C-alpha positions in Angstrom: -13.7 7.8 6.6 -10.9 9.3 4.8 -9.6 10.5 1.3 -6.8 7.8 0.3 -5.1 9.7 -2.3 -4.5 12.7 -4.6 -4.7 16.6 -3.3 -6.9 15.9 -0.2 -5.0 12.4 0.7 -5.2 11.9 4.5 -8.1 14.1 5.1 -10.8 12.8 7.4 -14.4 13.0 6.7 -16.5 12.4 9.9 -19.7 10.8 9.0 -22.6 12.1 11.3 -24.5 9.2 13.1 -27.8 8.1 11.6 -27.1 8.2 8.0 -28.2 5.0 6.2 -24.9 4.5 4.5 -22.4 1.8 4.0 -19.1 3.7 3.0 -16.7 1.7 0.8 -13.9 0.6 3.0 -10.4 2.1 2.5 -9.0 -1.2 1.8 -11.4 -1.7 -1.3 -11.1 1.8 -2.3 -7.3 1.9 -2.6 -7.6 -1.4 -4.5 -10.0 0.1 -6.9 -7.9 3.5 -7.3 -5.1 1.6 -8.1 -6.7 -0.2 -11.1 -8.4 3.1 -12.1 -5.1 4.9 -12.2 -3.9 2.8 -15.0 -7.2 3.3 -16.9 -8.3 6.7 -16.8 -7.0 10.6 -16.8 -9.0 11.8 -13.7 -8.7 15.2 -15.1 -10.5 14.4 -18.3 -13.5 12.4 -17.3 -17.1 13.2 -16.3 -18.0 11.0 -13.3 -21.5 10.1 -12.4 -21.9 8.8 -8.7 -25.0 6.7 -8.1 -26.3 5.9 -4.8 -23.8 8.5 -3.7 -24.4 8.0 0.4 -21.7 9.9 1.6 -20.1 11.4 -1.6 -17.0 9.0 -0.8 -16.2 8.1 -4.3 -16.7 11.5 -5.7 -14.2 12.9 -3.2 -11.6 10.6 -4.5 -12.1 11.4 -8.0 -12.2 15.4 -7.1 -8.9 14.7 -5.0 -7.1 13.3 -7.9 -8.3 16.1 -10.2 -11.8 15.2 -11.6 -13.7 18.6 -12.1 -17.0 17.3 -13.6 -18.7 15.2 -11.0 -22.3 14.7 -10.4 -23.5 12.5 -7.4 -27.1 11.2 -7.3 -28.7 10.2 -3.9 -32.3 10.0 -2.6 -31.5 10.6 1.1 -32.0 14.1 2.3 -29.7 14.0 5.0 -26.9 12.4 2.9 -27.5 15.2 0.2 -27.0 17.9 2.9 -24.0 15.9 4.3 -22.4 15.8 0.5 -23.2 19.5 0.1 -21.6 20.7 3.5 -18.6 18.6 2.6 -18.3 19.9 -0.9 -18.3 23.4 0.6 -15.5 22.3 3.3 -13.3 20.9 0.2 -14.1 23.6 -2.0 -15.6 21.4 -4.5 -18.1 22.5 -7.1 -19.5 18.9 -8.1 -23.5 18.8 -8.8 -25.3 17.1 -6.3 -28.7 15.7 -7.2 -31.6 14.6 -4.9 -33.5 11.9 -6.8 -34.3 8.1 -7.0 -31.4 6.7 -9.1 -33.8 4.7 -11.4 -35.7 7.9 -12.3 -32.5 9.9 -12.6 -31.1 7.4 -15.4 -34.5 7.5 -17.3 -34.5 11.2 -17.6 -31.0 12.0 -17.7 -29.6 13.4 -21.0 -25.9 13.8 -20.2 -23.3 11.2 -21.1 -20.4 10.4 -18.8 -16.9 8.7 -19.1 -17.2 6.9 -15.9 -20.2 5.7 -13.7 -19.9 4.4 -10.4 -23.0 2.8 -8.6 -23.0 1.8 -4.9 -26.4 0.8 -4.5 -27.8 -1.0 -1.1 -26.2 -4.8 -1.5 -29.9 -6.1 -0.9 -31.5 -3.7 -3.6 -34.2 -5.8 -5.5 -33.4 -4.2 -8.8 -29.7 -4.4 -8.4 -28.9 -6.8 -11.6 -31.2 -4.1 -13.8 -28.4 -1.2 -13.2 -26.2 -1.8 -16.0 -29.2 -2.6 -18.7 -30.7 0.5 -17.9 -27.5 2.4 -18.1 -26.5 1.0 -21.3 -30.1 1.2 -22.9 -30.4 4.8 -21.9 -26.8 5.7 -23.5 -25.5 7.6 -20.7 -21.9 6.0 -20.7 -19.8 7.5 -23.6 -18.0 5.3 -26.0 -15.0 3.5 -24.0 -16.7 4.4 -20.8 -16.3 2.3 -17.9 -19.4 1.5 -15.3 -18.4 -0.1 -12.0 -20.9 -1.4 -9.5 -20.1 -2.2 -5.8 -21.9 -5.2 -4.5 -21.6 -8.3 -2.3 -20.9 -12.1 -3.2 -24.7 -12.7 -3.7 -24.9 -10.7 -6.8 -23.4 -11.9 -10.1 -23.0 -9.8 -13.2 -21.0 -12.3 -15.2 -23.8 -13.0 -17.9 -24.0 -9.3 -18.5 -23.4 -8.5 -22.2 -21.1 -5.3 -21.2 -19.4 -7.2 -18.2 -15.7 -7.1 -18.3 -14.3 -8.3 -14.9 -14.9 -8.5 -11.2 -12.4 -7.7 -8.4 -13.0 -8.8 -4.7 -11.6 -7.0 -1.9 -12.9 -8.5 1.3 -16.5 -8.7 1.4 -16.8 -5.9 -1.3 -16.9 -6.9 -5.0 -16.5 -4.3 -7.7 -17.8 -5.4 -10.8 -16.5 -3.5 -14.2 -18.6 -2.8 -17.5 -17.3 -1.3 -20.7 -19.4 0.2 -23.6 -17.8 0.0 -26.8 -19.9 1.3 -29.8 
């Protein structure tokens, strides 16, 4: 895995064997960030990374100047890996070990950008937008992006605005306008 843009561009991050992750491909990640470069000011946003895995997306945001990053992941080994990588890169972002659905339920903070990369076969994947919007954790004009495969379709969701496919990876975009 490598960081594709910003301050840490080209930096390789070696993922230990045995982590239960499926990191976003460089091709899909680069395409996503080409879109986001036109939509957001990375230095001004507060990011929530759900199902963080390796912390891959958080590193990309940090590399582009985002200083307020919260990564939520349940797997202990993934959490340790994110903390170790944050230390190596001298990042200060918050890492929380929690079930994502529990975190959403009890979280009191609001974010400008939420990225969720759940397991593609997650039974409750279609509930993620509804939970986020009903809990009010996405700020006005904030953006939610969910990474998924072709077997999940969010186009009937009230907050859905667009989807983009890059190989086998699909990003669905949601927007909250109060």
